[in-house]
C-alpha positions as a printed NumPy array, in Angstrom:
array([[-18.673, 156.272,  96.413],
       [-18.671, 154.457,  99.734],
       [-16.366, 151.564, 100.614],
       [-17.44 , 148.312, 102.325],
       [-17.883, 148.918, 106.04 ],
       [-17.227, 146.329, 108.753],
       [-19.878, 145.705, 111.345],
       [-19.704, 148.22 , 114.205],
       [-18.987, 145.488, 116.742],
       [-15.916, 144.476, 114.736],
       [-14.646, 148.04 , 114.858],
       [-15.032, 147.918, 118.649],
       [-12.5  , 145.084, 118.97 ],
       [ -9.078, 145.914, 120.368],
       [ -6.812, 143.449, 118.504],
       [ -4.938, 140.869, 120.573],
       [ -1.387, 141.951, 121.358],
       [  0.979, 138.99 , 121.809],
       [  3.96 , 138.952, 124.1  ],
       [  6.943, 140.652, 122.533],
       [  9.914, 138.648, 121.284],
       [ 12.422, 141.48 , 120.755],
       [ 13.481, 144.594, 122.649],
       [ 12.802, 148.189, 121.636],
       [ 16.102, 148.222, 119.766],
       [ 15.477, 144.875, 118.057],
       [ 17.579, 142.584, 120.246],
       [ 16.51 , 138.999, 120.903],
       [ 16.852, 138.44 , 124.634],
       [ 15.296, 136.124, 127.237],
       [ 11.601, 135.957, 126.345],
       [  9.459, 135.744, 129.461],
       [  6.379, 137.385, 127.985],
       [  4.333, 134.481, 126.56 ],
       [  4.357, 131.74 , 129.221],
       [  6.23 , 129.306, 127.008],
       [  7.917, 126.163, 128.323],
       [ 11.51 , 126.922, 129.4  ],
       [ 12.416, 123.228, 129.047],
       [ 11.438, 123.253, 125.382],
       [  9.501, 120.366, 123.846],
       [  9.323, 116.669, 124.626],
       [ 11.97 , 114.83 , 122.561],
       [  9.311, 112.268, 121.665],
       [  7.014, 114.995, 120.361],
       [  9.828, 116.567, 118.372],
       [ 10.7  , 113.21 , 116.776],
       [  7.058, 112.56 , 115.907],
       [  6.769, 116.007, 114.374],
       [  9.855, 115.436, 112.227],
       [  8.55 , 112.071, 111.079],
       [  5.245, 113.554, 109.941],
       [  6.798, 116.079, 107.572],
       [  7.378, 113.562, 104.779],
       [  3.864, 113.921, 103.342],
       [  3.43 , 117.665, 103.106],
       [  1.317, 117.31 ,  99.969],
       [ -1.439, 115.516, 101.911],
       [ -4.18 , 117.155, 103.943],
       [ -4.185, 116.198, 107.635],
       [ -6.885, 113.933, 109.005],
       [ -9.813, 116.348, 109.208],
       [-11.372, 114.36 , 112.056],
       [ -8.104, 114.166, 114.044],
       [ -9.224, 110.658, 114.992],
       [ -5.918, 109.42 , 116.407],
       [ -5.428, 112.615, 118.419],
       [ -8.958, 112.439, 119.845],
       [ -8.391, 108.794, 120.797],
       [ -5.102, 109.65 , 122.503],
       [ -6.668, 112.511, 124.472],
       [ -9.603, 110.331, 125.443],
       [ -7.329, 107.514, 126.584],
       [ -5.184, 109.887, 128.645],
       [ -8.108, 111.458, 130.493],
       [-10.69 , 108.638, 130.347],
       [-13.045, 110.525, 128.04 ],
       [-15.361, 109.732, 125.144],
       [-13.371, 110.507, 121.966],
       [-16.568, 111.498, 120.142],
       [-16.918, 114.409, 122.568],
       [-13.379, 115.722, 122.084],
       [-12.978, 118.748, 119.806],
       [ -9.707, 120.189, 118.556],
       [ -8.644, 123.588, 117.338],
       [ -5.936, 126.025, 116.368],
       [ -4.903, 126.449, 119.953],
       [ -7.595, 126.677, 122.584],
       [ -8.197, 130.217, 121.258],
       [-10.156, 128.827, 118.315],
       [-12.334, 126.81 , 120.685],
       [-13.168, 129.929, 122.697],
       [-14.246, 131.63 , 119.489],
       [-16.277, 128.575, 118.481],
       [-18.105, 128.552, 121.815],
       [-19.027, 132.215, 121.442],
       [-19.974, 131.771, 117.802],
       [-22.182, 128.762, 118.422],
       [-24.071, 130.164, 121.409],
       [-24.128, 133.959, 121.217],
       [-24.864, 136.745, 118.767],
       [-26.077, 140.345, 118.546],
       [-28.054, 141.326, 121.627],
       [-26.689, 138.494, 123.765],
       [-24.263, 138.856, 126.665],
       [-21.088, 136.95 , 127.513],
       [-19.542, 137.288, 130.968],
       [-15.892, 137.178, 131.834],
       [-14.014, 138.34 , 134.886],
       [-12.002, 141.503, 135.244],
       [ -8.374, 140.709, 134.49 ],
       [ -9.453, 137.743, 132.364],
       [ -7.812, 136.421, 129.195],
       [ -7.897, 139.058, 126.445],
       [ -9.379, 136.642, 123.878],
       [-12.69 , 136.479, 125.789],
       [-13.665, 140.017, 124.873],
       [-12.467, 139.571, 121.287],
       [-14.51 , 136.367, 120.881],
       [-17.529, 138.116, 122.379],
       [-17.383, 141.209, 120.188],
       [-16.597, 139.186, 117.075],
       [-20.096, 137.705, 117.129],
       [-21.798, 140.98 , 118.035],
       [-22.474, 140.002, 121.644],
       [-21.952, 142.357, 124.572],
       [-19.075, 141.672, 127.011],
       [-20.098, 141.892, 130.661],
       [-17.138, 142.179, 133.017],
       [-17.572, 140.81 , 136.54 ],
       [-15.624, 142.574, 139.322],
       [-12.609, 140.689, 140.652],
       [-11.649, 139.666, 144.159],
       [ -7.93 , 140.09 , 144.83 ],
       [ -7.251, 139.844, 141.078],
       [ -9.164, 136.564, 140.836],
       [-12.666, 135.334, 140.091],
       [-15.365, 136.44 , 142.536],
       [-18.133, 133.849, 142.179],
       [-20.806, 135.983, 143.813],
       [-19.939, 139.027, 141.714],
       [-19.957, 136.933, 138.561],
       [-23.335, 135.348, 139.33 ],
       [-24.742, 138.808, 140.06 ],
       [-23.943, 139.747, 136.438],
       [-26.108, 136.985, 134.979],
       [-29.21 , 138.202, 133.158],
       [-31.767, 136.749, 130.766],
       [-29.399, 137.812, 127.971],
       [-26.447, 135.792, 129.279],
       [-25.43 , 132.989, 126.932],
       [-21.815, 132.142, 127.83 ],
       [-19.531, 132.565, 130.85 ],
       [-15.762, 132.373, 130.327],
       [-13.62 , 131.472, 133.359],
       [ -9.921, 130.599, 133.206],
       [ -8.673, 128.349, 135.975],
       [ -5.847, 129.012, 136.751],
       [ -6.523, 132.523, 135.522],
       [ -4.456, 134.372, 132.947],
       [ -2.918, 136.946, 133.469],
       [ -3.153, 136.811, 137.275],
       [ -2.402, 133.148, 138.074],
       [ -5.243, 132.973, 140.614],
       [ -7.162, 129.747, 141.161],
       [-10.656, 128.553, 142.001],
       [-11.04 , 125.437, 144.129],
       [-13.212, 122.494, 143.151],
       [-15.891, 123.673, 145.576],
       [-15.925, 127.167, 144.073],
       [-16.176, 125.855, 140.507],
       [-19.065, 123.63 , 141.572],
       [-20.761, 126.578, 143.263],
       [-20.389, 128.681, 140.14 ],
       [-21.904, 125.996, 137.963],
       [-24.765, 125.385, 140.378],
       [-25.606, 129.087, 140.366],
       [-25.825, 129.428, 136.586],
       [-29.045, 128.92 , 134.61 ],
       [-29.04 , 125.63 , 132.731],
       [-29.177, 127.415, 129.358],
       [-25.911, 129.31 , 129.989],
       [-22.741, 127.644, 128.705],
       [-19.91 , 127.645, 131.261],
       [-16.544, 127.547, 129.484],
       [-13.714, 126.522, 131.809],
       [-10.456, 127.539, 130.161],
       [ -7.83 , 125.211, 131.626],
       [ -4.805, 126.228, 129.575],
       [ -2.611, 125.979, 132.702],
       [ -4.326, 123.034, 134.416],
       [ -1.369, 120.685, 133.96 ],
       [  0.727, 122.883, 136.248],
       [ -1.527, 122.009, 139.168],
       [ -0.741, 119.197, 141.554],
       [ -3.145, 116.236, 141.189],
       [ -4.977, 117.095, 144.43 ],
       [ -5.706, 120.58 , 143.086],
       [ -7.899, 119.37 , 140.215],
       [-10.937, 121.669, 139.978],
       [-13.092, 118.79 , 138.608],
       [-13.935, 120.768, 135.479],
       [-13.544, 117.709, 133.257],
       [-15.814, 115.741, 135.589],
       [-18.474, 118.433, 135.172],
       [-18.031, 118.383, 131.396],
       [-18.591, 114.618, 131.447],
       [-21.931, 114.822, 133.214],
       [-23.441, 118.297, 132.767],
       [-25.223, 119.65 , 129.688],
       [-23.768, 123.151, 129.888],
       [-20.048, 122.8  , 130.681],
       [-17.213, 122.968, 128.143],
       [-13.554, 122.56 , 129.157],
       [-10.749, 123.807, 126.908],
       [ -7.059, 122.936, 127.111],
       [ -3.92 , 123.502, 125.066],
       [ -0.689, 121.829, 124.01 ],
       [  1.055, 125.222, 123.903],
       [  2.074, 125.455, 127.55 ],
       [  3.285, 122.445, 129.52 ],
       [  3.706, 120.322, 126.371],
       [  5.848, 122.973, 124.678],
       [  4.055, 122.925, 121.305],
       [  3.166, 126.615, 121.064],
       [  4.451, 126.879, 117.495],
       [  1.96 , 124.297, 116.253],
       [ -1.165, 125.876, 117.804],
       [ -3.056, 122.823, 119.052],
       [ -5.909, 123.002, 121.515],
       [ -8.641, 120.628, 122.553],
       [-11.921, 120.718, 124.386],
       [-14.445, 118.414, 125.97 ],
       [-18.134, 118.846, 126.57 ],
       [-21.634, 117.477, 125.995],
       [-22.284, 115.947, 122.585],
       [-24.728, 118.697, 121.463],
       [-22.223, 121.435, 122.38 ],
       [-19.398, 119.693, 120.544],
       [-21.668, 119.124, 117.527],
       [-22.578, 122.821, 117.375],
       [-18.918, 123.842, 117.543],
       [-17.926, 121.39 , 114.796],
       [-20.435, 123.011, 112.475],
       [-18.427, 126.237, 112.419],
       [-14.936, 124.811, 113.004],
       [-12.42 , 125.421, 110.247],
       [-11.665, 122.225, 108.294],
       [ -8.18 , 120.73 , 108.549],
       [ -7.484, 123.077, 111.457],
       [ -4.728, 120.982, 113.077],
       [ -1.737, 120.048, 110.932],
       [ -0.639, 116.455, 110.386],
       [  2.708, 117.094, 112.068],
       [  0.966, 118.876, 114.916],
       [ -1.376, 115.957, 115.485],
       [  1.55 , 113.524, 115.543],
       [  3.533, 115.702, 117.94 ],
       [  0.563, 116.15 , 120.262],
       [ -0.065, 112.401, 120.438],
       [  3.581, 111.783, 121.328],
       [  3.527, 114.617, 123.866],
       [  0.595, 112.998, 125.677],
       [  2.632, 109.829, 126.028],
       [  5.694, 111.544, 127.474],
       [  4.514, 111.914, 131.071],
       [  8.105, 112.197, 132.263],
       [  8.579, 115.446, 130.364],
       [  5.31 , 116.841, 131.735],
       [  6.248, 115.97 , 135.306],
       [  9.746, 117.425, 134.896],
       [  8.208, 120.655, 133.617],
       [  5.683, 120.754, 136.46 ],
       [  8.407, 120.167, 139.058],
       [ 10.684, 122.806, 137.549],
       [  7.863, 125.317, 137.467],
       [  6.743, 124.598, 141.028],
       [ 10.261, 124.968, 142.421],
       [ 11.21 , 128.162, 140.607],
       [  7.783, 129.795, 140.891],
       [  7.868, 129.318, 144.657],
       [ 11.438, 130.636, 144.782],
       [ 10.492, 133.615, 142.615],
       [  7.525, 134.518, 144.842],
       [  9.725, 134.376, 147.954],
       [ 12.258, 136.673, 146.303],
       [  9.536, 139.142, 145.341],
       [  8.268, 139.058, 148.935],
       [ 11.774, 140.027, 150.038],
       [ 11.4  , 143.141, 147.869],
       [  8.173, 144.109, 149.61 ],
       [  9.783, 147.155, 151.197],
       [ 10.337, 148.477, 147.676],
       [  6.655, 148.026, 146.875],
       [  6.82 , 144.797, 144.876],
       [  3.961, 142.356, 145.527],
       [  3.444, 138.949, 143.9  ],
       [ -0.112, 137.733, 143.32 ],
       [ -0.021, 134.045, 144.433],
       [  0.062, 131.937, 141.268],
       [ -0.878, 128.397, 140.27 ],
       [  0.318, 128.827, 136.685],
       [  3.731, 129.086, 135.009],
       [  3.996, 132.823, 135.543],
       [  3.681, 135.344, 138.348],
       [  1.908, 138.7  , 138.247],
       [  4.061, 141.241, 140.076],
       [  2.46 , 144.497, 141.203],
       [  4.504, 147.663, 141.698],
       [  3.109, 149.825, 144.488],
       [  6.167, 151.872, 145.411],
       [  8.561, 154.303, 143.773],
       [  9.574, 151.8  , 141.075],
       [  6.712, 151.677, 138.562],
       [  5.731, 148.712, 136.4  ],
       [  6.506, 150.713, 133.272],
       [  9.983, 151.614, 134.495],
       [ 10.625, 148.002, 135.548],
       [  9.403, 146.754, 132.16 ],
       [ 11.902, 148.888, 130.278],
       [ 14.611, 148.31 , 132.859],
       [ 14.254, 144.552, 132.559],
       [ 14.34 , 144.863, 128.779],
       [ 17.603, 146.776, 128.999],
       [ 18.921, 144.011, 131.273],
       [ 18.012, 141.323, 128.73 ],
       [ 14.541, 140.146, 129.788],
       [ 11.251, 140.729, 127.995],
       [  8.21 , 140.405, 130.269],
       [  4.557, 141.416, 129.803],
       [  3.35 , 144.855, 130.833],
       [ -0.459, 144.945, 130.836],
       [ -1.896, 148.467, 130.743],
       [ -4.279, 147.352, 127.986],
       [ -5.817, 144.823, 130.371],
       [ -6.324, 147.28 , 133.199],
       [ -3.08 , 146.393, 134.961],
       [ -0.744, 149.353, 134.38 ],
       [  0.831, 148.716, 137.779],
       [  1.803, 145.098, 137.073],
       [  4.101, 142.857, 135.069],
       [  3.331, 139.248, 134.175],
       [  6.601, 137.33 , 134.294],
       [  6.964, 133.8  , 132.931],
       [  8.949, 131.322, 135.016],
       [ 11.941, 130.618, 132.801],
       [ 15.072, 128.565, 133.201],
       [ 16.979, 128.759, 136.476],
       [ 19.404, 131.234, 134.913],
       [ 16.604, 133.42 , 133.556],
       [ 14.6  , 133.36 , 136.778],
       [ 17.599, 134.261, 138.924],
       [ 18.568, 136.944, 136.413],
       [ 15.153, 138.622, 136.494],
       [ 15.229, 138.785, 140.287],
       [ 18.754, 140.22 , 140.271],
       [ 17.656, 142.858, 137.754],
       [ 14.53 , 143.723, 139.76 ],
       [ 16.583, 143.99 , 142.927],
       [ 18.937, 146.429, 141.21 ],
       [ 16.065, 148.454, 139.723],
       [ 14.267, 148.629, 143.056],
       [ 17.404, 149.803, 144.8  ],
       [ 17.991, 152.504, 142.226],
       [ 14.401, 153.783, 142.274]])
């Protein structure tokens, strides 16, 4: 007797591996593996969350009307074209599910977000990986991968896990080079960490173009990772197609309330951005000072830095050494980066501590 068999493309999926929260021996130490907000959560968002827990027997608003209105007001958008999801991850899956299937191709860049390949294989499509340029997106290489089977292109900007960034001109050039029937998904999970003059104009493209979808999240700068709230913006037909396969009641009532309050607390967002900018720049300078030991920081525009290990101290040894010292970071051999660690910018104490530990490990290597 045979048992039910999953589709072969499901068997080809390598499950997503989240950043670890405990050490090999079970200790809870400084977690710098998931790019969470070291300043926590906006007090206003926390209060709104607490206030929304008094009606747990009621389903949340399935249309997330108040949240869509708040997002639209914050970014001057049409609320009818705002979609929401269980983190921006769900929206990436919805985009793949609505526009691709068996025999189709979805392009993402080498060293791109791990969910892109999972979302692609989940629907039976074929992942096409564009070569990188200095760990970032190479527009020409990506466009060279486009074929008549291409249905979706995933690009994170800033990119995860490398922190690299495409300028407004490069994003526009990418869009202009794509066929009009290919959906360009601009994953902007880290966009709020950019300075205002660094805006890549992705939302502007999503306002006016028929084949651009932008996704964002409340997990990073807003500090609401536990609630899993993402949102996206795109043309009405794209949003309509995604709604058709979106899970109902996918954002909790408390999550919606917290997200609305988080949007209104611009002071918390700016404080987080300023903290990240200061300590990321400091961290990159300190890594540069360890260049003689083979440590190299990939310039980042996000809330983490990818550190490459090109000398005697290996990334694997540094990963375990940092864990022993009380810091969990992200080692990425499964994403083709066995020589690198992705390190979240934490509190001042955590950031200084990681550098001190790396300095000691490099000296001992």
